[in-house]
C-alpha positions as CSV (number, residue, x, y, z in Angstrom):
1,M,-35.0,18.3,0.6
2,N,-33.9,17.5,4.2
3,R,-32.4,14.2,5.5
4,R,-35.8,12.7,6.5
5,E,-37.5,13.5,3.2
6,F,-34.6,12.1,1.3
7,I,-34.6,8.8,3.3
8,Q,-38.4,8.4,2.9
9,T,-38.3,9.1,-0.8
10,S,-35.3,6.9,-1.5
11,A,-36.6,4.0,0.6
12,A,-39.9,4.1,-1.3
13,A,-38.0,4.2,-4.6
14,A,-35.8,1.3,-3.6
15,A,-38.8,-0.8,-2.6
16,G,-40.4,-0.1,-5.9
17,L,-37.3,-1.1,-7.8
18,G,-37.1,-4.2,-5.7
19,I,-40.6,-5.2,-7.0
20,A,-39.5,-4.5,-10.5
21,G,-36.4,-6.7,-10.0
22,L,-38.5,-9.6,-8.8
23,A,-40.8,-9.3,-11.7
24,H,-38.0,-9.7,-14.2
25,G,-36.1,-12.2,-12.1
26,A,-32.5,-13.4,-12.5
27,D,-33.3,-15.1,-15.8
28,A,-33.6,-11.6,-17.4
29,V,-29.9,-10.9,-16.7
30,T,-27.4,-12.0,-19.3
31,E,-23.7,-11.6,-19.2
32,K,-21.6,-9.7,-21.7
33,V,-18.5,-11.3,-23.0
34,I,-15.7,-9.5,-21.1
35,A,-12.6,-8.5,-22.9
36,K,-9.3,-9.5,-21.2
37,I,-7.1,-7.1,-19.2
38,A,-4.1,-8.5,-17.4
39,P,-5.0,-7.9,-13.7
40,K,-2.4,-6.4,-11.4
41,A,-4.5,-7.4,-8.3
42,D,-6.4,-10.5,-7.4
43,A,-8.1,-9.2,-4.3
44,I,-9.3,-5.9,-2.8
45,I,-9.8,-4.6,0.7
46,H,-11.9,-1.5,0.7
47,I,-11.6,0.5,3.9
48,W,-14.8,2.6,4.1
49,L,-14.8,5.6,6.4
50,P,-18.3,7.1,5.9
51,G,-19.3,10.5,7.3
52,G,-17.1,12.8,5.3
53,V,-13.4,12.7,6.3
54,A,-11.7,16.1,6.5
55,Q,-9.0,15.7,3.8
56,T,-7.2,18.9,5.0
57,D,-6.5,17.2,8.3
58,T,-5.6,13.7,6.9
59,W,-4.5,12.9,3.3
60,D,-4.1,16.5,2.0
61,P,-2.9,18.6,4.9
62,K,-2.7,22.4,4.6
63,K,-0.9,25.1,6.7
64,Y,-1.6,24.7,10.4
65,T,-3.6,27.6,11.7
66,P,-4.1,27.4,15.5
67,Y,-7.4,28.4,17.1
68,R,-7.8,32.1,17.9
69,Q,-11.1,33.4,19.1
70,G,-12.6,35.7,16.5
71,M,-10.5,34.5,13.6
72,K,-12.0,34.5,10.2
73,G,-13.1,31.2,8.5
74,S,-10.8,32.1,5.6
75,E,-7.8,32.0,8.0
76,L,-8.5,28.4,9.1
77,L,-6.6,26.2,6.7
78,G,-5.6,23.2,8.8
79,T,-6.2,22.2,12.4
80,C,-3.0,20.1,12.7
81,E,0.6,20.2,11.6
82,P,1.6,18.3,8.4
83,I,4.1,15.5,9.2
84,A,6.7,14.0,7.0
85,T,6.3,10.4,5.8
86,S,8.5,7.5,4.5
87,A,7.8,8.9,1.0
88,D,9.9,11.8,0.0
89,G,7.9,15.1,-0.2
90,I,4.6,13.5,0.9
91,F,3.0,14.8,4.1
92,L,0.0,13.6,6.1
93,G,-1.9,15.3,9.0
94,K,-0.5,15.0,12.5
95,G,-2.1,12.0,14.3
96,L,-1.4,9.7,11.3
97,E,2.2,8.8,12.4
98,N,1.8,5.1,11.9
99,M,0.3,5.5,8.4
100,A,3.2,7.9,7.6
101,Q,5.6,5.0,8.1
102,V,3.9,3.0,5.3
103,M,3.3,5.9,2.9
104,N,6.2,4.7,0.7
105,K,3.9,1.9,-0.3
106,G,0.9,4.0,-1.3
107,T,-0.7,6.5,-3.7
108,I,-2.7,9.5,-2.6
109,L,-5.4,10.9,-5.0
110,R,-5.9,14.4,-3.8
111,S,-8.1,15.7,-6.7
112,L,-11.2,13.5,-6.7
113,T,-13.8,16.0,-8.1
114,N,-17.5,16.0,-8.5
115,E,-20.0,18.3,-10.2
116,T,-22.9,17.1,-8.1
117,K,-23.4,19.0,-4.9
118,F,-24.9,16.6,-2.3
119,G,-25.5,19.3,0.3
120,A,-26.6,17.8,3.6
121,I,-27.5,14.4,2.2
122,H,-24.8,11.9,3.2
123,L,-26.6,8.8,2.0
124,K,-26.9,10.2,-1.6
125,A,-23.1,10.8,-1.7
126,Q,-22.5,7.3,-0.1
127,Y,-24.7,5.7,-2.8
128,Y,-22.7,7.4,-5.5
129,M,-19.3,6.4,-4.1
130,Q,-20.4,2.8,-3.6
131,T,-22.1,2.3,-7.0
132,G,-20.7,4.9,-9.3
133,Y,-24.3,6.0,-10.1
134,L,-26.4,8.9,-8.8
135,F,-29.6,8.0,-7.0
136,P,-32.1,7.1,-8.4
137,S,-30.4,5.3,-11.3
138,G,-33.6,3.6,-12.7
139,V,-32.6,0.1,-11.6
140,K,-31.5,-1.6,-8.4
141,T,-27.9,-0.6,-8.8
142,P,-25.2,-3.2,-7.8
143,S,-22.4,-2.0,-5.5
144,M,-18.8,-2.1,-6.6
145,G,-18.3,-5.2,-4.4
146,A,-21.1,-7.0,-6.1
147,A,-19.8,-6.0,-9.5
148,I,-16.4,-7.4,-8.8
149,A,-17.8,-10.5,-7.2
150,R,-19.9,-11.2,-10.3
151,T,-17.3,-10.4,-12.9
152,L,-14.3,-12.2,-11.3
153,G,-16.1,-14.8,-9.2
154,R,-14.5,-16.6,-6.2
155,R,-10.8,-16.9,-5.6
156,D,-11.5,-19.9,-3.5
157,P,-14.6,-22.0,-4.1
158,N,-15.5,-22.0,-0.3
159,V,-14.9,-18.3,0.4
160,P,-17.7,-15.8,-0.5
161,P,-16.6,-13.4,-3.2
162,Y,-18.0,-10.3,-1.5
163,I,-17.6,-10.0,2.3
164,Y,-18.7,-6.9,4.4
165,I,-17.2,-6.5,7.9
166,G,-18.1,-4.0,10.6
167,R,-21.7,-3.0,9.9
168,D,-24.4,-4.2,12.2
169,I,-27.3,-6.0,10.4
170,D,-30.1,-3.6,11.3
171,T,-33.3,-2.8,9.4
172,S,-34.9,-0.7,12.1
173,D,-35.4,2.4,10.0
174,E,-35.4,3.8,6.4
175,E,-31.8,5.0,6.6
176,K,-30.4,1.6,7.5
177,L,-32.5,0.0,4.9
178,F,-31.2,2.4,2.3
179,I,-27.6,1.7,3.3
180,S,-28.3,-2.1,2.8
181,E,-29.5,-1.2,-0.7
182,Y,-26.4,0.5,-1.9
183,I,-23.9,-2.0,-0.4
184,G,-26.0,-4.8,-1.9
185,P,-26.1,-6.9,-5.1
186,G,-28.8,-4.8,-6.9
187,F,-30.4,-6.6,-9.8
188,Y,-27.6,-9.2,-9.8
189,G,-29.5,-11.2,-7.2
190,V,-28.9,-12.9,-3.9
191,N,-25.8,-14.9,-5.1
192,Y,-23.8,-11.6,-5.2
193,A,-25.1,-10.2,-1.9
194,P,-22.4,-9.4,0.7
195,F,-21.6,-12.0,3.4
196,M,-22.1,-9.8,6.4
197,I,-19.8,-10.0,9.5
198,P,-20.9,-7.4,12.0
199,D,-18.3,-8.0,14.8
200,P,-15.3,-10.3,14.1
201,A,-14.7,-10.8,17.8
202,K,-18.1,-12.4,18.2
203,G,-17.7,-14.8,15.3
204,L,-20.6,-16.2,13.4
205,S,-23.0,-18.7,15.0
206,T,-24.2,-19.6,11.5
207,L,-20.8,-21.3,10.8
208,N,-21.5,-23.9,13.6
209,A,-24.2,-26.6,13.8
210,V,-27.1,-25.8,16.1
211,G,-27.1,-27.3,19.6
212,K,-25.6,-30.8,19.7
213,M,-26.3,-31.6,16.0
214,K,-23.4,-33.5,14.4
215,M,-22.2,-32.7,10.9
216,D,-23.3,-36.1,9.5
217,R,-26.8,-35.4,10.6
218,L,-26.7,-31.9,9.0
219,D,-25.5,-33.5,5.8
220,R,-28.4,-36.0,5.9
221,R,-30.8,-33.1,6.2
222,Q,-29.3,-31.4,3.1
223,E,-29.6,-34.6,1.2
224,Y,-33.2,-35.0,2.2
225,L,-33.8,-31.4,1.0
226,R,-32.3,-32.2,-2.4
227,A,-34.4,-35.4,-2.7
228,I,-37.6,-33.5,-1.9
229,T,-36.7,-30.7,-4.4
230,G,-36.1,-33.4,-7.0
231,L,-39.8,-34.5,-6.7
232,E,-41.0,-31.0,-7.7
233,E,-42.1,-30.2,-11.3
234,K,-39.2,-29.7,-13.6
235,E,-40.2,-26.0,-14.2
236,L,-39.9,-25.3,-10.5
237,Q,-36.6,-27.3,-10.2
238,K,-35.1,-25.2,-13.0
239,A,-36.4,-21.8,-11.8
240,N,-33.7,-19.4,-11.0
241,K,-35.1,-18.6,-7.6
242,A,-35.1,-22.2,-6.6
243,S,-31.6,-22.8,-7.9
244,D,-30.3,-19.7,-6.1
245,Y,-31.8,-20.9,-2.8
246,M,-30.2,-24.4,-3.2
247,K,-26.9,-22.9,-4.1
248,L,-27.0,-20.7,-1.0
249,M,-27.7,-23.7,1.2
250,A,-24.8,-25.6,-0.4
251,D,-22.4,-22.7,0.0
252,A,-23.4,-22.2,3.6
253,R,-22.7,-25.9,4.4
254,A,-19.3,-25.7,2.5
255,M,-18.3,-22.7,4.6
256,M,-18.7,-24.7,7.8
257,D,-15.6,-26.7,6.9
258,S,-13.8,-23.9,5.0
259,P,-11.0,-21.4,5.7
260,V,-13.6,-18.8,6.4
261,K,-14.5,-20.4,9.7
262,R,-10.8,-20.8,10.7
263,A,-10.2,-17.1,9.9
264,F,-12.3,-16.2,12.9
265,D,-9.9,-17.9,15.3
266,F,-7.5,-14.9,15.1
267,Q,-7.7,-14.3,18.9
268,K,-6.3,-17.8,19.5
269,E,-3.9,-18.1,16.6
270,E,-2.4,-14.6,16.3
271,K,0.5,-13.5,18.6
272,P,-0.4,-11.0,21.4
273,E,1.8,-8.4,19.9
274,V,-0.1,-8.7,16.6
275,L,-3.4,-8.3,18.3
276,K,-2.1,-5.3,20.2
277,A,-0.8,-3.7,16.9
278,Y,-4.4,-3.8,15.5
279,E,-5.9,-2.0,18.6
280,A,-7.0,1.6,18.5
281,E,-4.9,4.1,20.4
282,I,-7.9,5.5,22.4
283,G,-10.2,4.1,25.1
284,E,-13.9,4.7,25.7
285,K,-13.2,7.1,28.5
286,D,-11.2,9.3,26.2
287,V,-14.0,9.9,23.5
288,M,-16.4,12.8,23.7
289,D,-19.4,10.8,22.5
290,K,-19.3,7.4,24.3
291,S,-22.3,6.2,22.3
292,Y,-20.1,6.1,19.3
293,Y,-17.3,3.9,20.3
294,Y,-16.8,0.4,19.0
295,G,-13.6,-0.6,20.9
296,N,-11.4,-2.7,18.8
297,R,-14.0,-3.7,16.3
298,F,-12.4,-1.8,13.5
299,G,-8.9,-3.2,14.2
300,N,-10.3,-6.7,14.5
301,S,-12.1,-6.2,11.2
302,L,-8.9,-5.3,9.4
303,L,-7.1,-8.3,11.0
304,L,-9.9,-10.6,9.9
305,A,-9.7,-9.0,6.4
306,R,-6.0,-9.9,6.1
307,R,-6.8,-13.5,7.2
308,L,-9.6,-13.8,4.7
309,V,-7.4,-12.6,1.9
310,E,-5.0,-15.4,2.9
311,A,-8.0,-17.8,2.8
312,G,-8.9,-16.8,-0.7
313,A,-11.4,-13.9,-0.4
314,R,-11.9,-11.6,-3.5
315,Y,-13.5,-8.4,-2.2
316,I,-13.7,-7.4,1.4
317,Q,-15.2,-4.1,2.6
318,V,-14.3,-2.9,6.2
319,E,-16.5,-0.1,7.6
320,Y,-16.0,2.1,10.6
321,Q,-19.7,2.1,11.0
322,Y,-21.6,5.2,9.9
323,A,-23.9,7.1,12.3
324,P,-25.3,10.5,11.6
325,F,-23.6,13.4,13.4
326,K,-21.0,11.1,14.9
327,G,-17.6,9.8,13.9
328,F,-16.4,11.6,10.8
329,D,-19.8,13.2,10.4
330,M,-19.0,16.1,12.7
331,H,-20.8,19.4,12.8
332,E,-19.1,20.9,15.9
333,N,-15.8,20.4,17.7
334,G,-14.2,19.3,14.5
335,Q,-10.6,19.6,15.6
336,S,-10.9,17.6,18.8
337,R,-13.1,14.9,17.3
338,M,-10.8,14.5,14.3
339,V,-8.0,13.9,16.8
340,E,-10.1,11.1,18.3
341,M,-11.0,9.5,14.9
342,K,-7.4,9.5,13.8
343,R,-6.5,7.6,17.0
344,Q,-9.2,5.1,16.1
345,I,-7.9,4.3,12.6
346,D,-4.2,5.2,12.3
347,R,-2.5,2.2,13.9
348,P,-4.9,-0.6,12.6
349,I,-4.7,0.6,9.0
350,A,-0.9,0.9,9.1
351,Q,-0.6,-2.6,10.7
352,L,-2.7,-4.1,7.9
353,I,-0.4,-2.5,5.2
354,K,2.7,-3.7,7.0
355,E,1.5,-7.3,7.4
356,L,0.3,-7.6,3.8
357,D,3.7,-6.4,2.7
358,E,5.6,-8.7,5.0
359,R,3.6,-11.7,3.9
360,G,4.1,-10.9,0.2
361,L,0.4,-10.2,-0.3
362,L,0.4,-6.4,-1.0
363,N,1.5,-6.6,-4.6
364,R,-1.6,-8.6,-5.5
365,T,-4.0,-7.1,-2.9
366,L,-5.4,-3.6,-3.5
367,V,-6.2,-1.7,-0.3
368,M,-8.4,1.4,-0.9
369,I,-9.5,4.0,1.6
370,S,-12.5,6.2,0.8
371,T,-15.2,8.4,2.2
372,E,-18.3,10.0,0.6
373,F,-17.1,13.6,0.4
374,G,-14.5,16.0,1.8
375,R,-14.9,18.8,4.3
376,T,-14.5,22.5,4.4
377,I,-15.2,25.5,6.7
378,A,-18.8,25.9,7.7
379,S,-20.8,28.8,6.2
380,S,-22.3,29.9,9.5
381,P,-22.0,29.1,13.2
382,A,-24.8,26.5,12.9
383,A,-23.0,24.1,10.6
384,G,-25.1,21.9,8.3
385,T,-27.8,24.5,7.8
386,E,-26.5,26.1,4.7
387,P,-28.3,25.7,1.4
388,D,-27.0,22.9,-0.9
389,G,-23.8,23.9,-2.7
390,F,-23.1,27.0,-0.6
391,A,-20.2,25.4,1.3
392,E,-18.6,24.5,-2.1
393,R,-17.9,28.2,-2.9
394,N,-17.5,29.5,0.6
395,T,-14.3,31.6,1.1
396,G,-14.9,32.1,4.9
397,E,-14.4,35.8,4.7
398,K,-17.8,36.4,6.4
399,L,-17.5,33.7,9.0
400,I,-16.2,34.5,12.5
401,I,-15.1,31.5,14.5
402,E,-16.4,32.6,17.9
403,N,-15.5,29.5,20.0
404,E,-13.6,26.2,19.9
405,K,-16.7,24.3,18.9
406,M,-16.6,26.1,15.6
407,Y,-12.9,25.4,15.1
408,G,-12.7,22.6,12.5
409,F,-14.0,21.6,9.1
410,H,-17.8,21.1,9.5
411,G,-19.0,21.9,6.0
412,H,-19.8,19.2,3.4
413,F,-17.5,19.5,0.5
414,S,-18.6,17.5,-2.5
415,S,-16.4,19.5,-4.9
416,C,-13.1,17.8,-3.9
417,N,-12.1,14.8,-1.9
418,A,-9.1,12.5,-1.4
419,M,-8.6,8.7,-1.6
420,M,-5.6,6.4,-0.7
421,F,-4.5,3.2,-2.5
422,F,-1.9,0.7,-1.4
423,G,-0.5,-2.2,-3.5
424,G,-2.5,-4.0,-6.2
425,G,-0.8,-2.3,-9.1
426,F,-0.8,1.3,-7.8
427,K,2.4,3.3,-7.7
428,Q,4.3,3.5,-4.4
429,G,5.1,6.8,-2.6
430,F,3.1,8.8,-5.2
431,V,0.7,11.7,-5.1
432,Y,-1.7,12.5,-8.0
433,G,-3.5,15.8,-8.2
434,K,-3.3,19.1,-6.3
435,T,-5.8,21.3,-4.5
436,A,-5.9,25.0,-3.7
437,N,-4.2,26.2,-0.5
438,E,-7.1,28.6,0.3
439,H,-10.8,28.2,0.4
440,P,-12.6,26.8,-1.5
441,M,-9.9,24.1,-1.8
442,V,-10.9,22.8,-5.2
443,A,-8.6,20.7,-7.5
444,V,-6.2,22.9,-9.4
445,E,-4.2,20.1,-11.1
446,N,-5.3,16.8,-12.6
447,P,-8.9,16.7,-11.5
448,V,-10.3,13.1,-11.5
449,P,-14.1,12.4,-11.6
450,L,-15.3,9.3,-9.7
451,I,-16.2,7.4,-12.8
452,D,-12.5,7.4,-13.7
453,V,-11.5,6.4,-10.2
454,H,-13.8,3.4,-10.5
455,A,-12.4,2.6,-14.0
456,T,-8.8,2.7,-12.5
457,I,-9.8,0.3,-9.7
458,Y,-11.5,-2.1,-12.2
459,K,-8.5,-2.0,-14.5
460,A,-6.2,-2.9,-11.7
461,L,-8.4,-6.0,-11.2
462,G,-8.5,-6.8,-14.9
463,I,-12.1,-5.5,-15.5
464,P,-12.8,-3.2,-18.5
465,A,-14.8,-0.1,-17.6
466,D,-17.4,-1.0,-20.2
467,T,-18.2,-4.4,-18.7
468,S,-22.0,-4.7,-18.7
469,Y,-24.9,-7.0,-17.7
470,V,-28.4,-6.8,-19.1
471,T,-31.4,-6.0,-17.0
472,E,-34.8,-5.0,-18.2
473,G,-33.6,-5.5,-21.8
474,R,-30.7,-3.1,-21.7
475,P,-27.0,-3.2,-20.7
476,F,-26.0,-1.8,-17.4
477,Y,-22.3,-1.0,-17.0
478,V,-19.9,-1.2,-14.1
479,T,-19.0,2.5,-14.8
480,K,-21.6,5.0,-15.9
481,D,-22.6,4.2,-19.5
482,G,-19.3,2.3,-19.8
483,K,-17.4,5.6,-20.2
484,G,-14.9,5.5,-17.3
485,Q,-11.3,6.1,-18.3
486,A,-8.6,4.6,-16.1
487,V,-5.9,7.0,-14.7
488,D,-2.9,5.2,-15.9
489,A,-0.6,7.7,-14.2
490,M,-1.5,6.2,-10.9
491,L,-0.8,2.6,-12.0
492,V,2.5,0.8,-12.3
């Protein structure tokens, strides 16, 4: 199944599930009594780098092997030198010098394993990472952000429990619609949908009254709406859909006077040196593909995330926006494009960690960095054309790297991946798991499936892995079948 066929099939399935969800309604969902786990974190910032980050050039660097025309794929182990970090014995890929300075605050998981081979389908792998379930799961599956929002609720009554920063609100094609599905609330309903903030620098017009309307006039309109609603039949007044709508209206009004609105004033309230520290280290003229350049949107998103945590946010996801064959989704020029991407993310992420630590927020705020799968050498000069699963077992012995466009990690590698965690109950200056030093670079020590990664994250937040909510008459768990096992070795 190619990319287009998958998108068409998944969009149709998602639409069908949406109809089923409406048929049952929110009143079909009941909450399970949740056992108590002492949380180590109160909030989470999920830094989402979709496209498939090459772990061998970032979080799990291997031996640097410079380009040589005619070299075998098996010889290509790393396209950059490993660099020392502030944590003894831990190395990152060159180009991450700022993150290296804060590595003494973090944990690297280098052995995230997966038995499913996603082949060329990024969206299927992204769905899995975001929800913990393979598509199709049989229901409208809630994202991790929605599950945390529903289970833990709001930290501050006026701040949405699930906030998504950096992704444009775009429904122009099936691919973008599908992405909206797996970052959404699933069968939980609209109250647990993400509060979308596309570009922090542009603010949100919805947090301001329209035109010259004064706030007292807006309040009178809301009171009038409540009065009209009170005249409806009691059955309609008590309907979940009606109450959900009224709650959304009330929440929206409350945010207009809340810390959320003030958080957007970062360009006025933050010092120039702070704003500079969140900027990327590369300009538009320096990137190969100028159509995939968002300026300082990523850095501004991380700065806004810090301010929203201070304001009382629960779960914030910051995305360096996904676009096929761009960004981390690289099928040629892997080495040079990875250099560009590291210059986009290195300084802003490191600044976020530093500021959370300096402000005493890191201990109770979990920062997680993830992508949908790792990368490996391509199986042929035309990367991305190999059959599903081929790259997973490719040794590179039969691949000849004929030019610099082929120099890099262009193959999709579902078998092994890496993630990073800072604060929120995770150990500091710690590495868990080990991968092979030659292709295929699979986990050779302490392999960890995604279900257990999710269980570990949930445990840090005080959520048992078997927490469930009922839909269509059956329990649906936050980890697959409630069987996730937290990796306590990564936790304090």
